[in-house]
C-alpha positions in Angstrom: 15.9 23.0 -17.6 13.1 20.4 -17.9 9.9 20.3 -20.2 7.4 17.6 -21.1 8.9 15.5 -23.9 5.8 13.4 -24.4 2.5 12.5 -22.8 1.9 8.9 -23.1 -0.4 8.1 -20.2 2.6 8.7 -17.9 4.5 12.0 -18.2 8.1 11.3 -19.1 10.1 14.4 -18.5 13.0 15.4 -20.7 16.2 17.4 -20.1 18.2 19.2 -22.6 21.2 17.0 -23.5 23.6 17.6 -20.8 27.1 17.7 -22.2 28.1 14.3 -20.9 26.1 12.7 -18.2 28.1 11.6 -15.1 29.3 8.1 -15.3 28.1 5.7 -12.6 29.6 2.5 -11.1 27.5 0.3 -8.7 28.1 -3.2 -7.4 25.0 -5.3 -7.9 23.7 -8.0 -5.5 25.7 -10.6 -7.5 28.9 -8.8 -6.9 29.1 -7.6 -10.5 30.0 -4.0 -11.3 27.2 -2.0 -13.2 28.9 0.8 -15.1 27.4 3.1 -17.6 30.4 2.8 -19.8 29.7 -1.0 -20.1 26.6 -0.4 -21.9 27.7 1.9 -24.8 25.3 1.2 -27.7 22.3 0.6 -25.6 19.7 2.6 -23.8 20.1 2.4 -19.9 17.3 2.9 -17.6 18.3 3.4 -13.9 15.4 2.9 -11.6 15.5 4.1 -8.0 12.9 2.2 -5.8 12.2 0.5 -2.4 10.3 -2.7 -1.5 8.0 -0.6 0.8 6.9 1.8 -2.0 3.5 0.9 -3.6 4.1 2.7 -6.9 7.5 1.1 -7.2 6.0 -2.4 -6.8 3.3 -1.5 -9.3 6.0 -0.7 -12.0 8.3 -3.7 -11.4 6.5 -6.0 -13.7 6.8 -3.5 -16.6 10.6 -3.2 -15.9 11.0 -6.9 -15.8 9.2 -7.1 -19.1 11.3 -4.3 -20.6 14.6 -6.0 -19.6 13.4 -9.4 -20.9 12.3 -8.0 -24.1 15.0 -5.6 -24.8 18.2 -6.5 -22.8 19.8 -8.5 -25.7 19.1 -5.8 -28.2 18.9 -2.2 -27.2 17.8 -1.4 -23.5 19.1 -2.5 -20.1 17.4 -1.9 -16.8 19.3 -1.4 -13.6 17.4 -1.2 -10.2 18.8 0.8 -7.3 17.0 -0.3 -4.2 16.9 2.3 -1.5 15.9 0.0 1.3 17.3 -0.5 4.8 18.5 -4.0 4.3 19.9 -6.3 1.8 17.9 -9.2 3.1 14.5 -7.5 2.3 15.8 -6.5 -1.2 16.9 -10.2 -1.9 13.7 -11.6 -0.7 11.7 -9.2 -2.9 13.9 -9.8 -6.0 13.4 -13.7 -5.6 9.6 -13.4 -5.0 8.9 -11.1 -7.9 11.5 -12.8 -10.2 13.4 -9.5 -11.0 15.6 -10.4 -14.0 17.7 -7.2 -14.2 20.6 -6.2 -12.1 19.8 -4.9 -8.7 22.0 -2.8 -6.4 21.3 -2.2 -2.8 22.1 1.3 -2.6 21.7 4.6 -0.6 21.0 8.2 -1.2 24.7 9.1 -1.3 25.3 6.6 -4.1 22.2 7.9 -6.1 24.0 11.2 -6.4 26.2 9.5 -9.1 23.1 9.6 -11.3 21.0 12.4 -9.9 18.8 13.7 -7.3 16.2 11.2 -5.8 13.5 12.9 -3.8 10.5 10.8 -4.9 10.3 7.1 -5.2 10.3 5.7 -7.9 12.6 7.9 -9.8 14.1 6.7 -13.2 17.0 8.2 -15.3 17.3 7.2 -19.0 20.6 7.4 -20.7 20.9 7.1 -24.6 23.1 4.6 -26.4 26.0 7.3 -26.3 25.8 7.4 -22.6 24.2 10.8 -22.3 21.4 11.4 -19.7 18.4 12.3 -21.9 15.4 12.0 -19.6 14.2 11.3 -16.2 10.8 10.5 -14.5 9.8 11.3 -10.9 7.1 8.7 -10.1 5.9 5.6 -11.9 6.6 4.9 -15.5 5.2 2.1 -17.8 6.8 -0.1 -20.4 4.9 1.7 -23.1 6.1 5.1 -22.1 9.7 4.0 -22.2 9.4 2.2 -25.5 7.5 5.2 -27.1 10.2 7.6 -25.9 12.9 5.4 -27.3 11.2 5.0 -30.6 10.7 8.7 -30.9 14.3 9.5 -30.1 16.2 7.1 -32.2 19.1 8.6 -34.1 
């Protein structure tokens, strides 16, 4: 079941706490594994996007800023690019100075996290590794920070 958790300029949809969110494992473009379990104690934002998606491109600067501001403290961003080629993703990451781990994935891999029918789609895990929220469509730095601030233990 889903219901609005907050309206902060961008609607961030919440879910009831799912007993335990499915753990994921991806390999990023640097060859490093990205596991949900490795980030216990931090919020984890998994963002599905593509280089050809205008709203995805619009939210990237906020995601870069979120990761830069919070990655050493309390939040990590992981991007899952659903593009046709690693080359296009690598060029994009370099051009836009994406500072968070990026995975070149596909829709089968996305199922580790959840359904992706719209790009961008983001899933948010709390510091205990539980899936607590997701957003179909664009999000902002402010909406993520407000959600986390309002849902700290």
